[in-house]
MDAnalysis code that builds the backbone (N, CA, C; Angstrom):
import MDAnalysis as mda
import numpy as np

u = mda.Universe.empty(648, n_residues=216, atom_resindex=np.repeat(np.arange(216), 3), trajectory=True)
u.add_TopologyAttr("name", ["N", "CA", "C"] * 216)
u.add_TopologyAttr("resid", np.arange(1, 217))
u.add_TopologyAttr("resname", ["MET", "VAL", "THR", "ASP", "PRO", "PRO", "TYR", "LYS", "ILE", "THR", "SER", "ARG", "GLY", "ASN", "ALA", "GLY", "ASN", "SER", "GLY", "GLY", "MET", "LEU", "GLN", "LYS", "LYS", "ILE", "ASN", "MET", "GLN", "GLY", "GLN", "VAL", "PHE", "LYS", "HIS", "ASN", "ASN", "ILE", "ASP", "CYS", "SER", "GLU", "TYR", "ALA", "SER", "GLU", "PHE", "TYR", "ARG", "ILE", "LEU", "LYS", "ASP", "GLY", "SER", "HIS", "CYS", "TYR", "VAL", "MET", "THR", "ASN", "HIS", "ILE", "ASN", "LEU", "ILE", "HIS", "MET", "LEU", "ASN", "THR", "PHE", "THR", "ASP", "LEU", "ARG", "THR", "GLU", "GLU", "GLU", "LYS", "ASP", "ASN", "GLY", "VAL", "LYS", "PRO", "TYR", "GLY", "PHE", "HIS", "PHE", "ILE", "LYS", "SER", "LEU", "ILE", "TRP", "ASP", "LYS", "GLY", "ASN", "LYS", "ILE", "MET", "GLY", "GLN", "PHE", "TYR", "MET", "SER", "GLN", "PHE", "GLU", "TYR", "ILE", "LEU", "PHE", "PHE", "ARG", "LYS", "GLY", "ARG", "GLY", "ILE", "ARG", "ILE", "ASN", "HIS", "CYS", "GLY", "THR", "SER", "ASP", "ILE", "LEU", "SER", "ILE", "PRO", "ASN", "ILE", "LYS", "LEU", "LYS", "GLY", "ILE", "ASP", "GLY", "LYS", "ASN", "LEU", "HIS", "ASP", "THR", "GLU", "LYS", "PRO", "VAL", "GLU", "LEU", "MET", "LYS", "ILE", "LEU", "ILE", "ASN", "ASN", "SER", "SER", "GLN", "GLN", "ASN", "GLY", "ILE", "VAL", "LEU", "ASP", "PRO", "PHE", "MET", "GLY", "ILE", "GLY", "SER", "THR", "GLY", "ILE", "ALA", "CYS", "LYS", "GLU", "LEU", "ASP", "ARG", "GLN", "PHE", "ILE", "GLY", "ILE", "GLU", "ILE", "ASP", "GLN", "GLN", "TYR", "TYR", "ASN", "ILE", "ALA", "GLN", "GLU", "ARG", "ILE", "LYS", "GLY"])
u.atoms.positions = np.array([
    [96.166, 99.184, 97.507],
    [96.410, 100.648, 98.231],
    [96.956, 100.222, 99.399],
    [98.378, 100.900, 99.788],
    [98.835, 100.458, 101.043],
    [99.459, 101.921, 101.258],
    [99.212, 102.325, 102.493],
    [99.816, 103.559, 102.932],
    [99.613, 103.977, 104.462],
    [100.541, 104.872, 104.747],
    [100.883, 105.336, 106.218],
    [100.808, 106.641, 106.366],
    [99.250, 107.039, 106.339],
    [98.891, 108.516, 106.555],
    [99.356, 109.155, 107.796],
    [99.819, 110.508, 107.809],
    [100.147, 111.147, 108.888],
    [98.951, 111.011, 109.946],
    [99.252, 110.908, 111.345],
    [98.115, 110.860, 112.406],
    [98.640, 111.319, 113.530],
    [97.713, 111.873, 114.538],
    [98.139, 112.081, 115.649],
    [98.739, 111.179, 116.594],
    [99.719, 111.579, 117.298],
    [100.443, 110.593, 118.190],
    [99.931, 111.019, 119.799],
    [100.598, 110.213, 120.674],
    [100.406, 110.538, 121.959],
    [101.267, 111.805, 122.181],
    [100.677, 112.918, 122.878],
    [101.307, 114.204, 123.128],
    [102.609, 113.657, 124.246],
    [103.607, 114.278, 124.119],
    [104.837, 114.187, 124.936],
    [104.709, 115.296, 125.955],
    [104.826, 115.055, 127.213],
    [104.831, 116.190, 128.183],
    [106.113, 117.222, 128.221],
    [107.154, 116.446, 127.789],
    [108.531, 117.320, 127.591],
    [109.209, 116.640, 126.553],
    [110.235, 117.441, 126.420],
    [111.025, 117.019, 125.304],
    [112.228, 116.089, 125.548],
    [111.997, 115.063, 126.681],
    [112.954, 114.352, 127.335],
    [113.156, 113.212, 126.251],
    [114.115, 112.299, 126.728],
    [114.568, 111.152, 126.010],
    [113.441, 110.138, 125.987],
    [113.204, 109.469, 124.636],
    [112.144, 108.438, 124.508],
    [112.940, 107.296, 123.707],
    [113.134, 106.239, 124.367],
    [113.704, 105.055, 123.661],
    [114.894, 105.488, 123.014],
    [115.746, 106.361, 123.561],
    [117.094, 106.814, 122.873],
    [116.799, 107.813, 121.748],
    [115.654, 108.314, 121.716],
    [115.239, 109.450, 120.703],
    [115.050, 110.566, 121.473],
    [115.777, 111.832, 121.174],
    [115.199, 113.010, 121.740],
    [114.076, 113.593, 121.079],
    [112.844, 113.951, 121.803],
    [111.954, 114.343, 121.237],
    [111.541, 115.703, 120.636],
    [111.354, 115.872, 119.386],
    [111.321, 117.285, 118.831],
    [110.060, 118.023, 119.617],
    [110.114, 119.311, 119.520],
    [109.051, 120.189, 120.081],
    [107.615, 119.738, 119.416],
    [107.819, 119.400, 118.149],
    [106.435, 119.066, 117.525],
    [105.769, 117.711, 118.254],
    [106.622, 117.021, 118.573],
    [106.184, 115.677, 119.025],
    [105.578, 115.742, 120.447],
    [105.816, 117.006, 121.025],
    [105.453, 117.234, 122.444],
    [103.890, 117.644, 122.294],
    [103.609, 117.993, 120.968],
    [102.104, 118.490, 120.765],
    [101.256, 117.326, 120.134],
    [101.868, 116.126, 119.972],
    [101.172, 114.814, 119.290],
    [101.210, 115.024, 117.938],
    [102.416, 115.475, 117.492],
    [102.414, 115.677, 115.941],
    [103.961, 115.096, 115.568],
    [104.113, 114.576, 114.300],
    [105.455, 114.178, 113.997],
    [105.768, 115.074, 112.687],
    [104.753, 115.299, 111.860],
    [104.988, 116.292, 110.669],
    [103.953, 117.498, 110.789],
    [104.300, 118.564, 110.245],
    [103.486, 119.793, 109.829],
    [102.075, 119.420, 109.422],
    [102.088, 118.361, 108.465],
    [100.887, 118.068, 107.943],
    [100.009, 117.025, 108.602],
    [100.151, 116.933, 109.973],
    [99.482, 115.944, 110.742],
    [97.893, 116.359, 110.981],
    [97.545, 117.470, 110.598],
    [96.166, 117.812, 110.892],
    [95.108, 117.461, 110.002],
    [95.595, 116.603, 108.897],
    [94.678, 115.852, 108.105],
    [93.815, 114.752, 108.634],
    [92.600, 114.747, 108.370],
    [91.661, 113.808, 109.251],
    [91.363, 112.923, 108.089],
    [91.191, 111.363, 108.588],
    [90.884, 110.448, 107.730],
    [89.572, 110.648, 106.899],
    [88.703, 111.437, 107.656],
    [87.387, 111.571, 106.814],
    [87.552, 112.327, 105.599],
    [88.589, 112.998, 105.323],
    [89.097, 113.826, 104.327],
    [89.617, 113.016, 103.016],
    [89.728, 111.726, 103.343],
    [90.435, 110.952, 102.188],
    [89.890, 109.496, 102.146],
    [89.097, 109.167, 103.217],
    [88.504, 107.691, 103.162],
    [87.816, 107.522, 101.970],
    [86.849, 108.454, 101.579],
    [85.896, 108.296, 100.535],
    [86.555, 108.243, 99.189],
    [87.517, 109.188, 99.181],
    [88.449, 109.183, 97.825],
    [88.989, 107.685, 97.652],
    [89.747, 107.168, 98.835],
    [90.191, 105.948, 98.683],
    [89.334, 104.875, 98.070],
    [87.951, 104.915, 98.604],
    [87.004, 104.047, 98.184],
    [86.671, 104.168, 96.675],
    [86.628, 105.448, 96.219],
    [86.125, 105.992, 95.081],
    [87.049, 105.200, 93.924],
    [88.432, 105.363, 94.219],
    [89.286, 105.032, 93.081],
    [89.819, 103.344, 93.121],
    [89.455, 102.955, 94.249],
    [89.941, 101.530, 94.372],
    [88.855, 100.463, 93.586],
    [89.572, 99.536, 92.935],
    [88.862, 98.770, 92.218],
    [88.010, 97.740, 93.018],
    [86.987, 97.263, 92.525],
    [85.948, 96.360, 93.395],
    [86.941, 94.749, 93.381],
    [86.817, 94.206, 94.668],
    [87.507, 92.996, 94.947],
    [89.023, 93.390, 95.182],
    [89.584, 94.587, 95.542],
    [90.781, 94.920, 95.979],
    [90.992, 95.269, 97.340],
    [92.215, 95.214, 97.819],
    [92.441, 95.442, 99.332],
    [93.113, 96.754, 99.441],
    [92.759, 97.190, 100.610],
    [93.375, 98.552, 101.155],
    [94.063, 98.274, 102.516],
    [95.218, 98.464, 102.715],
    [95.834, 98.612, 104.082],
    [96.110, 100.122, 104.446],
    [95.976, 100.389, 105.622],
    [96.195, 101.701, 106.232],
    [96.695, 101.509, 107.680],
    [98.023, 101.985, 107.724],
    [98.509, 102.175, 109.269],
    [98.186, 103.072, 110.085],
    [98.115, 102.911, 111.405],
    [97.413, 103.691, 112.303],
    [98.018, 103.396, 113.774],
    [97.641, 104.198, 114.665],
    [97.989, 103.709, 116.160],
    [96.717, 103.734, 116.950],
    [96.943, 103.546, 118.348],
    [95.578, 103.140, 119.092],
    [94.913, 104.636, 119.386],
    [95.427, 105.740, 119.128],
    [94.749, 106.955, 119.325],
    [93.777, 107.104, 118.411],
    [93.967, 106.770, 117.008],
    [93.349, 106.962, 115.774],
    [92.488, 105.780, 115.593],
    [92.538, 104.635, 116.088],
    [92.099, 103.348, 115.562],
    [90.466, 103.370, 115.611],
    [89.686, 103.637, 116.478],
    [88.256, 103.629, 116.632],
    [87.764, 104.601, 115.432],
    [88.192, 105.924, 115.426],
    [87.775, 106.976, 114.457],
    [88.152, 106.313, 112.980],
    [89.267, 105.943, 112.800],
    [89.485, 105.541, 111.415],
    [88.881, 104.328, 111.112],
    [88.385, 103.250, 111.885],
    [87.669, 102.195, 111.441],
    [86.114, 102.607, 111.185],
    [85.584, 103.587, 112.098],
    [84.152, 104.069, 111.866],
    [84.162, 104.669, 110.571],
    [85.154, 105.398, 110.298],
    [85.279, 106.229, 109.069],
    [85.139, 105.673, 107.942],
    [86.059, 104.581, 107.793],
    [86.190, 103.863, 106.416],
    [85.085, 102.852, 106.351],
    [84.398, 102.391, 107.232],
    [83.391, 101.434, 107.097],
    [81.996, 102.204, 106.986],
    [81.990, 103.546, 107.371],
    [80.787, 104.037, 106.981],
    [81.014, 105.389, 106.303],
    [80.943, 105.486, 105.028],
    [81.153, 106.879, 104.283],
    [80.112, 107.714, 104.064],
    [79.019, 107.642, 104.640],
    [77.963, 108.532, 104.381],
    [78.209, 109.835, 104.799],
    [77.647, 110.725, 103.915],
    [77.797, 112.307, 104.464],
    [76.752, 112.450, 105.670],
    [76.849, 113.695, 106.376],
    [75.855, 113.951, 107.258],
    [74.378, 114.113, 106.811],
    [74.383, 114.439, 105.544],
    [73.067, 114.586, 104.859],
    [72.345, 113.319, 104.797],
    [73.272, 112.214, 104.185],
    [72.781, 111.000, 103.926],
    [72.278, 110.345, 105.424],
    [73.145, 110.606, 106.222],
    [72.865, 110.072, 107.626],
    [71.339, 110.519, 107.989],
    [71.158, 111.798, 107.854],
    [69.862, 112.340, 108.402],
    [68.728, 111.960, 107.578],
    [69.012, 111.474, 106.262],
    [68.078, 111.025, 105.614],
    [67.725, 109.478, 105.529],
    [68.595, 108.807, 106.588],
    [68.383, 107.277, 107.056],
    [68.997, 106.383, 105.861],
    [69.923, 106.958, 105.131],
    [70.864, 106.024, 104.047],
    [71.464, 105.108, 105.040],
    [71.468, 103.908, 104.474],
    [72.196, 102.693, 105.180],
    [73.744, 102.741, 105.268],
    [74.489, 102.411, 106.059],
    [75.921, 102.606, 105.909],
    [76.409, 101.784, 104.856],
    [77.586, 102.382, 104.333],
    [78.376, 101.844, 103.299],
    [79.793, 102.132, 103.329],
    [80.591, 101.258, 102.765],
    [82.162, 101.687, 102.590],
    [82.864, 100.433, 102.620],
    [84.118, 100.468, 103.129],
    [84.985, 99.430, 103.201],
    [84.432, 98.459, 104.106],
    [84.857, 97.130, 103.800],
    [84.611, 95.999, 104.584],
    [85.794, 95.752, 105.298],
    [85.857, 95.886, 106.826],
    [87.023, 95.619, 107.738],
    [87.344, 94.144, 107.519],
    [88.289, 93.635, 107.190],
    [88.560, 92.156, 107.312],
    [89.434, 92.050, 108.777],
    [90.437, 92.647, 109.018],
    [91.153, 92.488, 110.228],
    [92.299, 93.382, 110.464],
    [92.761, 93.482, 111.693],
    [93.789, 94.127, 112.025],
    [95.171, 93.592, 112.024],
    [96.030, 93.755, 111.304],
    [97.440, 93.362, 111.489],
    [98.409, 93.961, 112.477],
    [99.379, 93.323, 112.881],
    [100.152, 93.977, 113.736],
    [101.630, 93.900, 113.252],
    [102.215, 95.277, 113.192],
    [103.687, 95.277, 112.889],
    [104.464, 95.378, 114.013],
    [105.130, 94.444, 114.386],
    [106.085, 94.316, 115.580],
    [107.448, 94.953, 115.122],
    [107.632, 96.070, 115.373],
    [108.922, 96.930, 115.187],
    [110.112, 96.510, 115.693],
    [110.051, 95.700, 116.850],
    [111.237, 95.224, 117.416],
    [111.747, 96.201, 118.346],
    [111.633, 97.587, 118.264],
    [112.135, 98.462, 119.171],
    [111.269, 99.242, 119.908],
    [111.361, 99.683, 121.059],
    [110.288, 100.060, 122.059],
    [110.594, 101.846, 122.219],
    [109.546, 102.148, 122.401],
    [109.446, 103.721, 122.818],
    [108.813, 103.913, 124.248],
    [109.349, 104.735, 124.883],
    [109.069, 104.810, 126.377],
    [107.340, 105.536, 126.444],
    [106.673, 105.197, 127.380],
    [105.392, 105.880, 127.459],
    [105.260, 105.760, 128.963],
    [104.227, 106.344, 129.469],
    [103.668, 106.436, 130.778],
    [102.938, 105.062, 131.072],
    [102.415, 104.501, 130.114],
    [101.493, 103.343, 130.222],
    [101.830, 102.320, 129.352],
    [103.003, 101.616, 129.605],
    [103.504, 100.450, 128.954],
    [104.496, 101.158, 127.583],
    [105.367, 100.506, 127.363],
    [106.370, 100.822, 126.237],
    [105.575, 100.562, 124.892],
    [105.597, 101.199, 123.844],
    [105.162, 101.083, 122.547],
    [106.151, 100.324, 121.634],
    [105.629, 99.077, 121.167],
    [106.399, 98.316, 120.319],
    [105.846, 97.933, 118.818],
    [104.524, 98.288, 118.724],
    [103.924, 97.849, 117.368],
    [102.961, 98.828, 116.921],
    [102.535, 98.696, 115.695],
    [101.678, 99.635, 115.074],
    [100.549, 98.718, 114.430],
    [99.304, 99.210, 114.220],
    [98.294, 98.621, 113.719],
    [98.161, 98.801, 112.222],
    [98.014, 97.831, 111.282],
    [97.854, 97.871, 109.971],
    [96.492, 97.541, 109.525],
    [95.667, 98.310, 109.424],
    [94.013, 98.143, 109.315],
    [93.984, 97.446, 107.928],
    [93.283, 96.277, 107.585],
    [93.240, 95.638, 106.475],
    [91.656, 95.704, 106.040],
    [91.343, 96.327, 105.003],
    [90.203, 96.472, 104.328],
    [90.040, 95.987, 103.018],
    [88.708, 95.716, 102.473],
    [88.548, 95.270, 101.053],
    [87.333, 96.123, 100.635],
    [87.402, 96.363, 99.188],
    [86.247, 96.944, 98.622],
    [85.453, 95.894, 97.927],
    [84.123, 95.732, 98.026],
    [83.464, 94.832, 97.252],
    [83.665, 93.278, 97.772],
    [83.602, 92.599, 96.779],
    [83.776, 90.931, 96.968],
    [84.956, 90.759, 97.634],
    [85.030, 89.682, 98.375],
    [86.262, 89.200, 99.199],
    [87.097, 88.337, 98.292],
    [88.440, 88.767, 98.162],
    [89.503, 87.914, 97.395],
    [90.452, 87.713, 98.251],
    [90.770, 86.374, 98.561],
    [91.855, 85.717, 99.400],
    [93.241, 86.364, 99.166],
    [94.030, 86.538, 99.975],
    [95.438, 86.765, 99.807],
    [96.135, 85.949, 99.036],
    [97.268, 86.141, 98.556],
    [97.954, 85.231, 97.609],
    [98.765, 84.258, 98.552],
    [98.999, 84.507, 99.695],
    [99.760, 83.585, 100.610],
    [99.126, 83.545, 101.862],
    [98.250, 82.438, 101.806],
    [97.338, 82.442, 103.077],
    [98.139, 82.071, 104.413],
    [99.224, 81.554, 104.416],
    [100.069, 81.228, 105.403],
    [100.776, 82.312, 106.226],
    [100.550, 83.522, 105.862],
    [101.037, 84.758, 106.344],
    [100.581, 85.080, 107.589],
    [101.394, 85.286, 108.624],
    [100.925, 85.587, 109.933],
    [100.408, 86.950, 110.047],
    [99.268, 87.134, 111.005],
    [98.706, 88.404, 111.157],
    [99.788, 89.379, 112.109],
    [100.826, 88.806, 112.523],
    [101.806, 89.503, 113.396],
    [103.384, 89.664, 112.430],
    [103.428, 90.830, 111.852],
    [104.491, 90.974, 111.048],
    [105.677, 91.501, 111.543],
    [106.755, 90.788, 111.871],
    [107.978, 91.078, 112.769],
    [108.930, 91.495, 111.777],
    [109.027, 92.845, 111.422],
    [110.249, 93.398, 110.741],
    [111.042, 94.478, 111.329],
    [112.385, 94.776, 111.469],
    [113.070, 95.498, 112.246],
    [112.738, 96.869, 111.736],
    [112.624, 97.792, 112.592],
    [112.371, 99.252, 112.424],
    [113.514, 99.989, 112.140],
    [114.211, 99.767, 111.065],
    [115.621, 100.453, 110.831],
    [115.299, 101.623, 109.958],
    [115.566, 102.731, 110.068],
    [115.589, 103.860, 109.347],
    [116.973, 104.204, 108.734],
    [116.665, 104.818, 107.285],
    [117.843, 105.443, 106.704],
    [118.427, 106.877, 107.323],
    [119.644, 107.053, 107.202],
    [120.170, 108.235, 107.856],
    [120.758, 109.024, 106.824],
    [120.852, 110.509, 107.014],
    [121.350, 111.474, 106.261],
    [122.852, 111.624, 106.659],
    [123.566, 112.414, 105.977],
    [124.967, 112.375, 106.080],
    [125.244, 113.277, 107.317],
    [124.210, 113.817, 107.836],
    [124.125, 114.390, 109.245],
    [123.835, 113.552, 110.541],
    [123.703, 112.231, 110.067],
    [123.155, 111.273, 111.041],
    [121.710, 111.170, 111.423],
    [121.134, 112.173, 111.061],
    [119.568, 112.013, 111.153],
    [118.592, 111.266, 110.472],
    [117.479, 110.884, 110.898],
    [116.691, 110.172, 109.973],
    [116.300, 110.983, 108.832],
    [116.058, 110.331, 107.694],
    [115.788, 110.979, 106.558],
    [114.126, 111.102, 106.690],
    [113.541, 110.178, 107.279],
    [111.966, 110.395, 107.620],
    [111.764, 109.692, 108.737],
    [110.837, 110.427, 109.803],
    [110.767, 109.770, 111.080],
    [110.053, 108.734, 111.179],
    [109.067, 108.400, 110.206],
    [108.149, 107.487, 110.173],
    [108.246, 106.576, 109.030],
    [109.508, 106.513, 108.602],
    [109.750, 105.490, 107.430],
    [109.433, 104.224, 107.429],
    [108.830, 103.485, 106.805],
    [108.433, 102.158, 106.931],
    [109.408, 101.295, 106.105],
    [109.646, 99.963, 106.624],
    [110.722, 99.188, 105.958],
    [110.137, 98.731, 104.714],
    [111.033, 98.648, 103.741],
    [110.505, 97.991, 102.268],
    [110.092, 96.457, 102.418],
    [110.697, 95.873, 103.164],
    [110.181, 94.335, 103.592],
    [109.004, 94.366, 103.960],
    [108.547, 95.267, 104.881],
    [107.118, 95.190, 105.336],
    [106.008, 95.562, 104.371],
    [106.424, 96.326, 103.304],
    [105.685, 96.804, 102.208],
    [105.486, 95.476, 101.512],
    [106.568, 94.910, 101.119],
    [106.552, 93.851, 100.095],
    [105.710, 92.769, 100.480],
    [105.633, 92.343, 101.698],
    [104.618, 91.377, 102.336],
    [103.320, 91.740, 101.908],
    [102.789, 93.026, 102.184],
    [101.265, 93.326, 102.130],
    [101.106, 93.669, 100.341],
    [102.151, 93.928, 99.594],
    [101.831, 94.047, 98.204],
    [101.787, 92.723, 97.449],
    [102.780, 91.949, 98.058],
    [102.818, 90.476, 97.374],
    [101.468, 89.732, 97.590],
    [101.019, 89.880, 98.761],
    [99.724, 89.248, 99.261],
    [98.456, 89.775, 98.497],
    [98.453, 90.978, 98.094],
    [97.185, 91.799, 97.720],
    [97.182, 92.162, 96.262],
    [98.180, 91.757, 95.345],
    [98.233, 92.239, 94.093],
    [99.011, 91.223, 93.088],
    [98.713, 91.294, 91.732],
    [99.479, 90.638, 90.784],
    [100.470, 91.349, 90.234],
    [101.291, 90.619, 89.559],
    [102.522, 91.274, 88.844],
    [101.995, 92.157, 87.874],
    [102.517, 93.311, 87.455],
    [102.153, 94.320, 86.724],
    [100.726, 94.933, 87.074],
    [100.164, 94.695, 88.332],
    [99.136, 95.356, 88.993],
    [99.584, 96.615, 89.461],
    [98.611, 97.668, 89.666],
    [98.936, 99.029, 90.062],
    [98.628, 98.935, 91.507],
    [99.569, 99.454, 92.345],
    [99.552, 99.851, 93.618],
    [99.785, 101.340, 93.870],
    [98.908, 101.747, 94.783],
    [98.886, 103.369, 95.151],
    [99.202, 103.419, 96.511],
    [100.126, 104.675, 96.731],
    [100.538, 105.002, 97.929],
    [100.134, 106.436, 98.108],
    [99.113, 107.070, 98.555],
    [98.788, 108.379, 98.567],
    [99.683, 109.160, 99.798],
    [100.376, 108.451, 100.662],
    [101.091, 109.221, 101.427],
    [102.580, 108.616, 101.457],
    [103.358, 108.797, 100.540],
    [104.418, 107.844, 100.135],
    [105.712, 108.142, 100.854],
    [105.643, 109.285, 101.581],
    [107.005, 109.627, 102.314],
    [108.241, 109.533, 101.463],
    [109.106, 108.731, 101.669],
    [110.363, 108.692, 101.013],
    [110.573, 107.252, 100.176],
    [109.184, 106.907, 99.941],
    [109.280, 105.911, 98.641],
    [109.534, 104.348, 99.053],
    [109.344, 103.867, 100.422],
    [109.415, 102.482, 100.531],
    [108.420, 101.590, 99.616],
    [107.229, 102.192, 99.554],
    [106.249, 101.421, 98.908],
    [106.583, 101.109, 97.373],
    [107.289, 102.302, 96.892],
    [107.667, 102.360, 95.395],
    [108.762, 101.357, 95.087],
    [109.695, 101.337, 96.169],
    [110.737, 100.497, 96.013],
    [110.256, 99.033, 96.187],
    [109.422, 98.653, 96.961],
    [108.735, 97.381, 97.160],
    [108.158, 96.932, 95.758],
    [107.275, 98.055, 95.262],
    [106.717, 97.474, 93.832],
    [107.724, 97.361, 92.739],
    [108.795, 98.023, 92.730],
    [109.784, 97.848, 91.477],
    [110.500, 96.291, 91.851],
    [110.706, 95.903, 92.994],
    [111.217, 94.637, 93.229],
    [110.273, 93.439, 93.007],
    [109.120, 93.818, 93.053],
    [108.002, 92.783, 92.993],
    [107.287, 92.840, 91.453],
    [107.697, 93.892, 90.746],
    [107.187, 93.914, 89.473],
    [105.719, 94.343, 89.439],
    [105.482, 95.294, 90.021],
    [104.136, 96.102, 90.167],
    [104.420, 97.420, 89.715],
    [103.340, 98.061, 89.126],
    [103.407, 99.468, 88.561],
    [103.250, 100.174, 90.088],
    [103.382, 101.425, 90.150],
    [103.358, 102.302, 91.231],
    [102.962, 103.588, 90.986],
    [101.980, 104.066, 91.781],
    [101.534, 105.397, 91.861],
    [101.798, 106.000, 93.201],
    [102.420, 106.949, 93.261],
    [102.955, 107.686, 94.758],
    [102.702, 109.130, 94.838],
    [102.231, 109.542, 96.054],
    [101.722, 111.000, 96.108],
    [102.384, 111.290, 97.495],
    [103.091, 112.588, 97.480],
    [103.631, 113.244, 98.778],
    [103.652, 114.747, 98.793],
    [103.288, 115.213, 99.590],
    [102.924, 116.599, 99.616],
    [104.266, 117.329, 100.015],
    [105.238, 116.732, 100.792],
    [106.557, 117.425, 101.277],
    [107.604, 117.223, 100.071],
    [108.092, 118.394, 99.652],
    [108.889, 118.308, 98.444],
    [110.169, 117.820, 98.752],
    [110.629, 117.727, 99.904],
    [111.796, 117.188, 100.208],
    [111.715, 115.608, 100.248],
    [110.744, 115.041, 100.956],
    [110.569, 113.730, 100.976],
    [110.255, 113.034, 99.561],
    [109.677, 114.155, 98.689],
    [109.356, 113.491, 97.426],
    [110.470, 113.430, 96.692],
    [111.440, 114.287, 96.704],
    [112.740, 114.355, 95.999],
    [113.550, 113.058, 96.495],
    [113.616, 112.636, 97.683],
    [114.362, 111.559, 98.167],
    [113.669, 110.268, 97.608],
    [112.240, 110.200, 97.764],
    [111.537, 109.215, 97.113],
    [111.809, 108.961, 95.638],
    [111.918, 110.026, 94.872],
    [112.276, 109.897, 93.504],
    [113.720, 109.252, 93.108],
    [114.746, 109.833, 94.086],
    [115.961, 109.234, 93.944],
    [116.064, 107.834, 94.451],
    [115.335, 107.424, 95.484],
    [115.456, 106.022, 95.993],
    [114.938, 105.174, 94.855],
    [113.771, 105.494, 94.282],
    [113.047, 104.575, 93.298],
    [113.893, 104.474, 91.884],
    [114.334, 105.513, 91.541],
    [115.353, 105.610, 90.508],
    [116.536, 104.562, 90.557],
    [116.926, 104.614, 91.953],
    [118.281, 103.800, 92.169],
    [118.008, 102.369, 92.338],
])
């Protein structure tokens, strides 16, 4: 599983310029999409339920959601189970990878140039296929534009980034799931690597773009 779920970002105090990009009104509220209000506690247990034992899970996030996401994925107990003294269970956190995007976004406390990729496993530990891969992945953050010159998706992830993760944690003809697929970068990476792909996207416009990209 490899995915980039919607999450809260740092609220922007005004709609000023940020690294060359004019901030949308929704960005000022700490959001990028209208579906940003989903919390990782709503899907972490489902990720764990459907993932095969001995499989890997990559989830992208930022510094604001880092602690909450780590705590949630590694402790999937319900409140009732916690009250009854059930021991913590859930994903095993392997390490945090860094995606060096190459471009910088303005901020009050240092410019932002990277994102976290949290690397989890379910059950027994399985080594990645290419152990020489660095935990800093320097892939340019270049987004596709529409005919109007605007981004097709504001947080589109590069196909080459997804290929590194998929190639390291799955085999040919294996199934890869992206439950927040956006405009389909993970699906394209799977086709190029001879993997089977399941993608889910709630936004109809993004879903349609993803279908066309993957078919192409």
